[in-house]
C-alpha positions in Angstrom: 49.7 58.9 -13.0 47.3 58.5 -9.9 44.3 59.4 -11.4 42.2 58.1 -8.8 43.6 60.5 -6.4 43.8 63.7 -8.5 39.9 63.0 -9.2 39.4 62.9 -6.0 41.5 66.2 -4.6 39.2 67.9 -7.4 36.0 66.5 -5.5 37.2 67.8 -2.4 37.2 71.0 -3.7 34.0 71.1 -4.6 30.3 71.6 -2.9 28.7 68.3 -3.4 25.9 69.7 -4.7 27.9 70.7 -7.8 28.9 67.2 -8.5 27.1 65.4 -11.0 27.1 62.8 -13.6 25.4 64.3 -16.1 27.3 66.3 -18.8 24.0 67.2 -20.1 21.2 69.6 -19.0 19.5 72.6 -19.7 17.7 71.5 -22.5 21.0 69.8 -24.4 21.3 65.8 -23.9 25.1 65.3 -24.4 25.8 61.2 -23.8 28.1 59.9 -21.6 28.7 56.6 -24.0 32.5 55.7 -24.0 33.7 58.8 -22.0 36.1 57.2 -19.2 34.3 55.8 -15.9 36.8 57.2 -13.8 35.0 60.4 -13.9 34.8 63.6 -12.6 31.5 65.8 -13.6 30.9 69.3 -12.2 27.7 71.4 -12.8 29.8 74.5 -12.7 26.8 77.3 -12.4 26.5 75.7 -8.9 30.1 75.8 -7.8 30.6 79.4 -8.7 27.1 80.2 -7.1 28.5 78.2 -3.8 31.4 80.4 -3.9 29.4 83.6 -4.9 30.8 84.3 -8.2 29.0 86.2 -10.6 31.2 85.8 -13.9 29.9 83.8 -16.3 30.3 80.6 -16.8 29.9 77.0 -18.8 27.2 74.9 -17.4 29.5 71.5 -16.9 32.9 70.6 -16.4 34.4 67.4 -16.9 37.9 65.9 -15.8 38.9 62.4 -16.7 42.6 60.9 -17.6 44.0 59.4 -20.7 46.6 56.9 -19.7 48.2 55.8 -23.4 48.6 59.8 -23.6 49.5 60.1 -19.6 47.6 63.5 -19.6 45.4 64.6 -17.6 41.9 66.6 -19.6 39.7 69.4 -18.4 36.8 70.0 -20.4 34.1 72.6 -19.9 31.2 72.1 -21.2 28.8 74.8 -22.4 25.3 73.8 -23.2 22.8 75.8 -25.9 19.9 74.2 -26.9 19.3 77.0 -29.1 20.9 79.3 -31.1 24.6 80.5 -29.6 25.5 83.3 -29.2 29.8 83.6 -30.0 30.8 86.2 -27.7 28.9 85.2 -24.8 29.7 81.3 -25.1 33.6 82.4 -25.7 33.4 84.3 -22.2 31.9 81.6 -20.5 34.3 79.2 -21.6 37.4 81.5 -21.2 35.9 81.8 -17.4 35.9 78.2 -17.2 39.0 77.4 -18.3 40.7 79.6 -15.5 38.6 78.0 -13.2 39.4 74.2 -13.9 43.3 75.7 -14.4 42.6 76.2 -10.5 41.5 72.8 -9.9 44.0 70.1 -12.3 46.9 68.8 -10.9 50.4 69.8 -11.3 51.9 68.3 -14.1 54.6 66.8 -12.4 52.0 64.4 -10.6 50.5 63.4 -13.6 51.8 64.3 -16.8 50.5 67.5 -18.6 46.9 68.3 -18.1 44.9 69.5 -21.8 42.4 72.5 -21.9 39.4 71.3 -24.4 36.3 73.6 -24.0 33.5 72.4 -25.7 30.0 73.8 -27.0 26.8 72.1 -27.8 24.0 73.4 -29.7 20.9 73.0 -31.0 20.3 75.4 -34.1 23.8 77.0 -35.0 25.8 80.1 -33.7 25.4 83.3 -34.1 29.3 84.5 -34.7 30.4 87.6 -34.1 32.1 88.1 -37.5 30.2 85.6 -39.8 32.9 85.8 -42.6 35.4 83.6 -40.3 33.7 80.0 -39.7 36.9 78.8 -39.9 37.1 78.1 -36.1 35.8 78.7 -33.3 38.5 79.9 -30.5 38.9 81.1 -27.3 42.1 82.9 -25.5 43.5 80.7 -22.5 47.1 80.9 -20.9 47.9 83.5 -23.5 47.3 81.0 -26.7 44.0 80.5 -28.7 42.7 77.5 -28.1 39.5 75.7 -30.5 36.6 74.8 -29.3 35.4 71.5 -30.3 31.7 72.1 -31.6 29.1 69.4 -31.7 25.2 69.1 -31.6 23.0 68.8 -28.9 21.3 65.2 -29.1 23.3 63.4 -31.7 24.3 59.6 -30.1 27.9 59.8 -28.6 28.5 63.5 -29.4 31.0 64.1 -26.9 32.5 61.2 -27.2 33.1 61.6 -30.8 34.5 65.0 -30.6 37.1 64.2 -28.0 37.9 61.0 -29.9 38.3 62.9 -33.4 40.2 65.5 -31.8 42.6 63.5 -30.2 41.6 63.4 -26.6 39.9 60.2 -26.0 
């Protein structure tokens, strides 16, 4: 896998103002500790505004490679400092996953691309169906994809979520 080339190709497709090093924001602290140093983080809101795309979107998009599993990982991150509304978050993450798929490299070049939607919240989730608390999923490429959910401000919050789910 030529990770540097793949990450550079993604950077070239973005407006320079959209590139950032921060995974958090919007009043929600996300720690980058133990996330691979070779990565690209995009402020999706800025990028969508630059492209005049008015769809709902997540706040950040993280790309990195996992050499041990020969995968390229795309992580749209929605940040909610307060309580998150499930239906709103679902739409934002689905749109952001579709955007990430337009940027991700071809499978043959760098192994499989894995898409991992993440939600960080400060005070819980307003569920569309409160009785259904088992898993929060979004639809992507005809499949149901589980959303990883964490709390804003917890130490190693992003690394813990991704490693516990097997993506780090």
